[in-house]
VONUZA-98361 format. One record per residue: residue number from 1; x, y, z of N, C-alpha, C in turn. Coordinates in steps of 0.001 Angstrom, whole numbers, padded with zeros to 6 digits. Layout:
! VONUZA-98361
pos->NUM, n.east->X, n.north->Y, n.up->Z, ca.east->X, ca.north->Y, ca.up->Z, c.east->X, c.north->Y, c.up->Z
...
//
This chain:
! VONUZA-98361
pos->1, n.east->050305, n.north->-009169, n.up->-008358, ca.east->050631, ca.north->-007762, ca.up->-008423, c.east->049619, c.north->-007055, c.up->-009318
pos->2, n.east->049570, n.north->-005769, n.up->-009214, ca.east->048612, ca.north->-004952, ca.up->-009952, c.east->048921, c.north->-004888, c.up->-011443
pos->3, n.east->047863, n.north->-004618, n.up->-012225, ca.east->048028, ca.north->-004476, ca.up->-013666, c.east->047895, c.north->-003005, c.up->-014057
pos->4, n.east->048728, n.north->-002592, n.up->-014997, ca.east->048774, ca.north->-001212, ca.up->-015458, c.east->048563, c.north->-001199, c.up->-016965
pos->5, n.east->047696, n.north->-000310, n.up->-017441, ca.east->047494, ca.north->-000093, ca.up->-018866, c.east->048172, c.north->001219, c.up->-019242
pos->6, n.east->049064, n.north->001166, n.up->-020224, ca.east->049756, ca.north->002350, ca.up->-020709, c.east->049164, c.north->002717, c.up->-022070
pos->7, n.east->048544, n.north->003898, n.up->-022144, ca.east->047970, ca.north->004386, ca.up->-023403, c.east->048849, c.north->005540, c.up->-023861
pos->8, n.east->049694, n.north->005248, n.up->-024843, ca.east->050733, ca.north->006185, ca.up->-025286, c.east->051097, c.north->005854, c.up->-026722
pos->9, n.east->051167, n.north->006864, n.up->-027584, ca.east->051466, ca.north->006587, ca.up->-028991, c.east->052951, c.north->006422, c.up->-029284
pos->10, n.east->053822, n.north->006917, n.up->-028430, ca.east->055264, ca.north->006792, ca.up->-028652, c.east->055760, c.north->005419, c.up->-028196
pos->11, n.east->056261, n.north->004645, n.up->-029146, ca.east->056790, ca.north->003319, ca.up->-028823, c.east->057926, c.north->003416, c.up->-027814
pos->12, n.east->058799, n.north->004377, n.up->-027989, ca.east->059933, ca.north->004549, ca.up->-027075, c.east->059447, c.north->004819, c.up->-025641
pos->13, n.east->058483, n.north->005700, n.up->-025496, ca.east->057963, ca.north->006022, ca.up->-024163, c.east->057252, c.north->004821, c.up->-023557
pos->14, n.east->056463, n.north->004110, n.up->-024355, ca.east->055786, ca.north->002908, ca.up->-023842, c.east->056788, c.north->001880, c.up->-023346
pos->15, n.east->057838, n.north->001647, n.up->-024131, ca.east->058859, ca.north->000666, ca.up->-023726, c.east->059537, c.north->001082, c.up->-022432
pos->16, n.east->059863, n.north->002348, n.up->-022323, ca.east->060522, ca.north->002859, ca.up->-021125, c.east->059636, c.north->002675, c.up->-019896
pos->17, n.east->058369, n.north->003041, n.up->-020033, ca.east->057431, ca.north->002883, ca.up->-018917, c.east->057251, c.north->001414, c.up->-018575
pos->18, n.east->057110, n.north->000566, n.up->-019591, ca.east->056945, ca.north->-000873, ca.up->-019360, c.east->058126, c.north->-001445, c.up->-018567
pos->19, n.east->059338, n.north->-001095, n.up->-018977, ca.east->060530, ca.north->-001605, ca.up->-018291, c.east->060542, c.north->-001200, c.up->-016820
pos->20, n.east->060223, n.north->000057, n.up->-016554, ca.east->060195, ca.north->000542, ca.up->-015175, c.east->059154, c.north->-000212, c.up->-014361
pos->21, n.east->057946, n.north->-000322, n.up->-014891, ca.east->056863, ca.north->-000952, ca.up->-014142, c.east->057066, c.north->-002455, c.up->-013974
pos->22, n.east->057598, n.north->-003120, n.up->-014997, ca.east->057850, ca.north->-004552, ca.up->-014859, c.east->058936, c.north->-004837, c.up->-013830
pos->23, n.east->059934, n.north->-003961, n.up->-013722, ca.east->060947, ca.north->-004120, ca.up->-012667, c.east->060316, c.north->-004034, c.up->-011281
pos->24, n.east->059235, n.north->-003276, n.up->-011195, ca.east->058518, ca.north->-003126, ca.up->-009921, c.east->057549, c.north->-004281, c.up->-009673
pos->25, n.east->057388, n.north->-005157, n.up->-010668, ca.east->056530, ca.north->-006325, ca.up->-010500, c.east->055124, c.north->-006172, c.up->-011043
pos->26, n.east->054842, n.north->-005069, n.up->-011723, ca.east->053512, ca.north->-004871, ca.up->-012287, c.east->053351, c.north->-005614, c.up->-013607
pos->27, n.east->052130, n.north->-006004, n.up->-013908, ca.east->051773, ca.north->-006543, ca.up->-015212, c.east->051370, c.north->-005352, c.up->-016070
pos->28, n.east->051939, n.north->-005257, n.up->-017275, ca.east->051718, ca.north->-004082, ca.up->-018120, c.east->051097, c.north->-004485, c.up->-019451
pos->29, n.east->050045, n.north->-003780, n.up->-019836, ca.east->049507, ca.north->-003904, ca.up->-021183, c.east->049615, c.north->-002532, c.up->-021830
pos->30, n.east->049607, n.north->-002523, n.up->-023173, ca.east->049861, ca.north->-001280, ca.up->-023898, c.east->048831, c.north->-001044, c.up->-024990
pos->31, n.east->048592, n.north->000241, n.up->-025240, ca.east->047765, ca.north->000662, ca.up->-026371, c.east->048440, c.north->001863, c.up->-027007
pos->32, n.east->048524, n.north->001842, n.up->-028337, ca.east->049198, ca.north->002923, ca.up->-029044, c.east->048230, c.north->004005, c.up->-029524
pos->33, n.east->046939, n.north->003799, n.up->-029304, ca.east->045965, ca.north->004822, ca.up->-029692, c.east->044789, c.north->004796, c.up->-028717
pos->34, n.east->043953, n.north->005820, n.up->-028829, ca.east->042859, ca.north->005974, ca.up->-027885, c.east->041771, c.north->004930, c.up->-027984
pos->35, n.east->041434, n.north->004521, n.up->-029190, ca.east->040380, ca.north->003502, ca.up->-029348, c.east->040781, c.north->002185, c.up->-028700
pos->36, n.east->042000, n.north->001743, n.up->-029005, ca.east->042482, ca.north->000493, ca.up->-028413, c.east->042602, c.north->000645, c.up->-026896
pos->37, n.east->043054, n.north->001810, n.up->-026456, ca.east->043201, ca.north->002048, ca.up->-025023, c.east->041887, c.north->001959, c.up->-024277
pos->38, n.east->040862, n.north->002604, n.up->-024796, ca.east->039558, ca.north->002560, ca.up->-024135, c.east->038989, c.north->001148, c.up->-024155
pos->39, n.east->039207, n.north->000434, n.up->-025266, ca.east->038748, ca.north->-000951, ca.up->-025348, c.east->039437, c.north->-001814, c.up->-024293
pos->40, n.east->040764, n.north->-001692, n.up->-024183, ca.east->041497, ca.north->-002476, ca.up->-023179, c.east->041092, c.north->-002087, c.up->-021759
pos->41, n.east->040829, n.north->-000811, n.up->-021554, ca.east->040421, ca.north->-000351, ca.up->-020221, c.east->039109, c.north->-000992, c.up->-019792
pos->42, n.east->038227, n.north->-001221, n.up->-020741, ca.east->036932, ca.north->-001806, ca.up->-020396, c.east->036930, c.north->-003330, c.up->-020393
pos->43, n.east->037798, n.north->-003948, n.up->-021197, ca.east->037809, ca.north->-005417, ca.up->-021250, c.east->038771, c.north->-006037, c.up->-020243
pos->44, n.east->039881, n.north->-005370, n.up->-019988, ca.east->040876, ca.north->-005924, ca.up->-019062, c.east->040733, c.north->-005367, c.up->-017650
pos->45, n.east->040036, n.north->-004279, n.up->-017484, ca.east->039886, ca.north->-003569, ca.up->-016212, c.east->041185, c.north->-003546, c.up->-015393
pos->46, n.east->042169, n.north->-002776, n.up->-015869, ca.east->043435, ca.north->-002673, ca.up->-015146, c.east->043251, c.north->-001967, c.up->-013807
pos->47, n.east->044249, n.north->-002079, n.up->-012957, ca.east->044210, ca.north->-001422, ca.up->-011652, c.east->044554, c.north->000063, c.up->-011752
pos->48, n.east->045236, n.north->000438, n.up->-012830, ca.east->045653, ca.north->001819, ca.up->-013040, c.east->045895, c.north->002036, c.up->-014529
pos->49, n.east->045663, n.north->003266, n.up->-014991, ca.east->045919, ca.north->003620, ca.up->-016384, c.east->046902, c.north->004788, c.up->-016414
pos->50, n.east->047919, n.north->004665, n.up->-017259, ca.east->048831, ca.north->005769, ca.up->-017545, c.east->048435, c.north->006281, c.up->-018918
pos->51, n.east->048058, n.north->007550, n.up->-019011, ca.east->047415, ca.north->008082, ca.up->-020199, c.east->048094, c.north->009325, c.up->-020742
pos->52, n.east->048515, n.north->009249, n.up->-021990, ca.east->048984, ca.north->010435, ca.up->-022708, c.east->047746, c.north->011178, c.up->-023195
pos->53, n.east->047823, n.north->012502, n.up->-023268, ca.east->046675, ca.north->013278, ca.up->-023739, c.east->046611, c.north->013397, c.up->-025250
pos->54, n.east->047771, n.north->013457, n.up->-025904, ca.east->047811, ca.north->013651, ca.up->-027354, c.east->048144, c.north->012318, c.up->-028014
pos->55, n.east->047089, n.north->011606, n.up->-028410, ca.east->047221, ca.north->010293, ca.up->-029039, c.east->046220, c.north->010191, c.up->-030183
pos->56, n.east->046479, n.north->009297, n.up->-031140, ca.east->045566, ca.north->009149, ca.up->-032279, c.east->044204, c.north->008572, c.up->-031883
pos->57, n.east->043241, n.north->008786, n.up->-032756, ca.east->041881, ca.north->008250, ca.up->-032689, c.east->041024, c.north->008915, c.up->-031617
pos->58, n.east->041272, n.north->008661, n.up->-030377, ca.east->040592, ca.north->009333, ca.up->-029264, c.east->041674, c.north->009975, c.up->-028418
pos->59, n.east->041566, n.north->011272, n.up->-028159, ca.east->042590, ca.north->011889, ca.up->-027319, c.east->042339, c.north->011543, c.up->-025850
pos->60, n.east->043281, n.north->011911, n.up->-025026, ca.east->043206, ca.north->011572, ca.up->-023608, c.east->041976, c.north->012113, c.up->-022907
pos->61, n.east->041557, n.north->013319, n.up->-023271, ca.east->040350, ca.north->013880, ca.up->-022655, c.east->039119, c.north->013050, c.up->-023001
pos->62, n.east->039028, n.north->012595, n.up->-024237, ca.east->037889, ca.north->011752, ca.up->-024638, c.east->037902, c.north->010423, c.up->-023877
pos->63, n.east->039099, n.north->009897, n.up->-023649, ca.east->039200, ca.north->008647, ca.up->-022880, c.east->038750, c.north->008877, c.up->-021449
pos->64, n.east->039205, n.north->009980, n.up->-020850, ca.east->038758, ca.north->010303, ca.up->-019487, c.east->037235, c.north->010458, c.up->-019444
pos->65, n.east->036663, n.north->011111, n.up->-020453, ca.east->035201, ca.north->011260, ca.up->-020523, c.east->034520, c.north->009900, c.up->-020622
pos->66, n.east->035069, n.north->009024, n.up->-021478, ca.east->034499, ca.north->007690, ca.up->-021637, c.east->034553, c.north->006874, c.up->-020364
pos->67, n.east->035682, n.north->006943, n.up->-019677, ca.east->035820, ca.north->006210, ca.up->-018411, c.east->034858, c.north->006748, c.up->-017357
pos->68, n.east->034683, n.north->008056, n.up->-017361, ca.east->033752, ca.north->008663, ca.up->-016402, c.east->032319, c.north->008216, c.up->-016684
pos->69, n.east->031932, n.north->008214, n.up->-017968, ca.east->030589, ca.north->007769, ca.up->-018338, c.east->030351, c.north->006319, c.up->-017932
pos->70, n.east->031400, n.north->005513, n.up->-018034, ca.east->031298, ca.north->004095, ca.up->-017669, c.east->031381, c.north->003867, c.up->-016162
pos->71, n.east->031694, n.north->004945, n.up->-015432, ca.east->031869, ca.north->004856, ca.up->-013975, c.east->032890, c.north->003769, c.up->-013621
pos->72, n.east->034012, n.north->003785, n.up->-014346, ca.east->034992, ca.north->002712, ca.up->-014204, c.east->035699, c.north->002722, c.up->-012855
pos->73, n.east->036004, n.north->003875, n.up->-012314, ca.east->036703, ca.north->003938, ca.up->-011038, c.east->038180, c.north->003600, c.up->-011121
pos->74, n.east->038705, n.north->003348, n.up->-012310, ca.east->040126, ca.north->003039, ca.up->-012477, c.east->040912, c.north->004341, c.up->-012327
pos->75, n.east->041894, n.north->004385, n.up->-011424, ca.east->042686, ca.north->005611, ca.up->-011311, c.east->043522, c.north->005850, c.up->-012563
pos->76, n.east->043539, n.north->007103, n.up->-013015, ca.east->044256, ca.north->007475, ca.up->-014227, c.east->045339, c.north->008486, c.up->-013885
pos->77, n.east->046552, n.north->008185, n.up->-014335, ca.east->047681, ca.north->009112, ca.up->-014214, c.east->047939, c.north->009662, c.up->-015609
pos->78, n.east->047828, n.north->010967, n.up->-015751, ca.east->048053, ca.north->011613, ca.up->-017038, c.east->049549, c.north->011871, c.up->-017196
pos->79, n.east->050085, n.north->011431, n.up->-018345, ca.east->051494, ca.north->011656, ca.up->-018662, c.east->051537, c.north->012532, c.up->-019904
pos->80, n.east->052123, n.north->013713, n.up->-019774, ca.east->052129, ca.north->014635, ca.up->-020900, c.east->053337, c.north->015561, c.up->-020849
pos->81, n.east->053724, n.north->016050, n.up->-022001, ca.east->054875, ca.north->016950, ca.up->-022077, c.east->054497, c.north->018370, c.up->-021655
pos->82, n.east->053349, n.north->018812, n.up->-022067, ca.east->052899, ca.north->020174, ca.up->-021759, c.east->051435, c.north->020117, c.up->-021364
pos->83, n.east->051106, n.north->020867, n.up->-020338, ca.east->049701, ca.north->020902, ca.up->-019968, c.east->049342, c.north->022306, c.up->-019498
pos->84, n.east->048346, n.north->022867, n.up->-020135, ca.east->047858, ca.north->024181, ca.up->-019743, c.east->046990, c.north->024026, c.up->-018501
pos->85, n.east->046911, n.north->025097, n.up->-017750, ca.east->046148, ca.north->025067, ca.up->-016509, c.east->044693, c.north->024634, c.up->-016737
pos->86, n.east->044070, n.north->025135, n.up->-017793, ca.east->042674, ca.north->024786, ca.up->-018078, c.east->042528, c.north->023306, c.up->-018428
pos->87, n.east->043485, n.north->022762, n.up->-019177, ca.east->043439, ca.north->021335, ca.up->-019537, c.east->043674, c.north->020482, c.up->-018300
pos->88, n.east->044616, n.north->020895, n.up->-017468, ca.east->044882, ca.north->020170, ca.up->-016217, c.east->043601, c.north->020112, c.up->-015370
pos->89, n.east->042924, n.north->021257, n.up->-015254, ca.east->041694, ca.north->021293, ca.up->-014465, c.east->040625, c.north->020405, c.up->-015082
pos->90, n.east->040530, n.north->020400, n.up->-016402, ca.east->039550, ca.north->019540, ca.up->-017085, c.east->039841, c.north->018067, c.up->-016790
pos->91, n.east->041124, n.north->017696, n.up->-016820, ca.east->041507, ca.north->016315, ca.up->-016499, c.east->041100, c.north->015963, c.up->-015071
pos->92, n.east->041339, n.north->016873, n.up->-014142, ca.east->040945, ca.north->016635, ca.up->-012747, c.east->039435, c.north->016500, c.up->-012627
pos->93, n.east->038705, n.north->017375, n.up->-013320, ca.east->037245, ca.north->017307, ca.up->-013291, c.east->036730, c.north->015978, c.up->-013836
pos->94, n.east->037473, n.north->015411, n.up->-014785, ca.east->037078, ca.north->014132, ca.up->-015379, c.east->037605, c.north->012925, c.up->-014600
pos->95, n.east->038327, n.north->013181, n.up->-013502, ca.east->038735, ca.north->012086, ca.up->-012631, c.east->040198, c.north->011709, c.up->-012630
pos->96, n.east->041056, n.north->012455, n.up->-013316, ca.east->042488, ca.north->012127, ca.up->-013278, c.east->042980, c.north->012174, c.up->-011834
pos->97, n.east->043788, n.north->011188, n.up->-011465, ca.east->044275, ca.north->011085, ca.up->-010094, c.east->045625, c.north->011757, c.up->-009898
pos->98, n.east->046422, n.north->011861, n.up->-010965, ca.east->047769, ca.north->012428, ca.up->-010842, c.east->048279, c.north->012829, c.up->-012215
pos->99, n.east->049370, n.north->013590, n.up->-012208, ca.east->050012, ca.north->014041, ca.up->-013438, c.east->051506, c.north->013790, c.up->-013352
pos->100, n.east->052094, n.north->013374, n.up->-014472, ca.east->053544, ca.north->013185, ca.up->-014575, c.east->053987, c.north->013854, c.up->-015862
pos->101, n.east->055082, n.north->014598, n.up->-015794, ca.east->055633, ca.north->015223, ca.up->-016993, c.east->056432, c.north->014210, c.up->-017795
pos->102, n.east->056406, n.north->014398, n.up->-019127, ca.east->057215, ca.north->013567, ca.up->-020023, c.east->058595, c.north->014193, c.up->-020151
pos->103, n.east->059603, n.north->013404, n.up->-020318, ca.east->059590, ca.north->011949, ca.up->-020142, c.east->059570, c.north->011615, c.up->-018654
pos->104, n.east->058825, n.north->010599, n.up->-018263, ca.east->058736, ca.north->010281, ca.up->-016836, c.east->060043, c.north->009681, c.up->-016320
pos->105, n.east->060468, n.north->010152, n.up->-015153, ca.east->061632, ca.north->009506, ca.up->-014551, c.east->061136, c.north->008371, c.up->-013655
pos->106, n.east->061996, n.north->007439, n.up->-013389, ca.east->061606, ca.north->006218, ca.up->-012688, c.east->061018, c.north->006485, c.up->-011307
pos->107, n.east->061656, n.north->007329, n.up->-010523, ca.east->061171, ca.north->007591, ca.up->-009170, c.east->059795, c.north->008242, c.up->-009177
pos->108, n.east->059616, n.north->009236, n.up->-010041, ca.east->058341, ca.north->009936, ca.up->-010121, c.east->057228, c.north->008992, c.up->-010577
pos->109, n.east->057535, n.north->008165, n.up->-011564, ca.east->056551, ca.north->007225, ca.up->-012089, c.east->056144, c.north->006197, c.up->-011039
pos->110, n.east->057113, n.north->005560, n.up->-010416, ca.east->056779, ca.north->004527, ca.up->-009429, c.east->056076, c.north->005122, c.up->-008218
pos->111, n.east->056472, n.north->006329, n.up->-007811, ca.east->055807, ca.north->006986, ca.up->-006684, c.east->054333, c.north->007243, c.up->-007012
pos->112, n.east->054069, n.north->007796, n.up->-008205, ca.east->052695, ca.north->008113, ca.up->-008588, c.east->051831, c.north->006853, c.up->-008670
pos->113, n.east->052371, n.north->005796, n.up->-009258, ca.east->051611, ca.north->004549, ca.up->-009377, c.east->051325, c.north->003975, c.up->-007990
pos->114, n.east->052329, n.north->003933, n.up->-007143, ca.east->052120, ca.north->003409, ca.up->-005780, c.east->051087, c.north->004232, c.up->-005027
pos->115, n.east->051168, n.north->005535, n.up->-005200, ca.east->050239, ca.north->006421, ca.up->-004489, c.east->048800, c.north->006172, c.up->-004914
pos->116, n.east->048528, n.north->006122, n.up->-006226, ca.east->047139, ca.north->005930, ca.up->-006661, c.east->046637, c.north->004516, c.up->-006349
pos->117, n.east->047559, n.north->003561, n.up->-006250, ca.east->047156, ca.north->002188, ca.up->-005906, c.east->047121, c.north->001949, c.up->-004402
pos->118, n.east->047597, n.north->002921, n.up->-003636, ca.east->047602, ca.north->002773, ca.up->-002186, c.east->048662, c.north->001813, c.up->-001688
pos->119, n.east->049770, n.north->001715, n.up->-002415, ca.east->050856, ca.north->000812, ca.up->-002030, c.east->051872, c.north->001590, c.up->-001216
pos->120, n.east->052170, n.north->001106, n.up->-000030, ca.east->053153, ca.north->001760, ca.up->000829, c.east->054467, c.north->001020, c.up->000754
pos->121, n.east->055283, n.north->001404, n.up->-000205, ca.east->056586, ca.north->000772, ca.up->-000395, c.east->057602, c.north->001882, c.up->-000584
pos->122, n.east->058661, n.north->001865, n.up->000181, ca.east->059671, ca.north->002907, ca.up->000053, c.east->060449, c.north->002745, c.up->-001240
pos->123, n.east->060847, n.north->003893, n.up->-001797, ca.east->061653, ca.north->003883, ca.up->-003020, c.east->063063, c.north->003465, c.up->-002700
//
């Protein structure tokens, strides 16, 4: 099954996302800050990244910039509580594949992950 990297500073949100994705059969790794997240993204090369924008060390936009510079090709789903239109557009310009509002609900999360991974499985 596919591997997912969750880059999120909230332990509660990471645990919630992990539980949902593991029930779906995904392998999940976690990073609580941007530096660790970018490092894991380059060393583990996950199939998908779930990325919060407001995190310590490197924010989500910097991570998207770093991934773009590396030409990683890993699909990124941005998970955030609030997003301004200009920030949303910047994320898209940097390669974000999808957006999910916080807190993510199970159906929305699994649908977005399946969509970016090209998995055709009914909810």
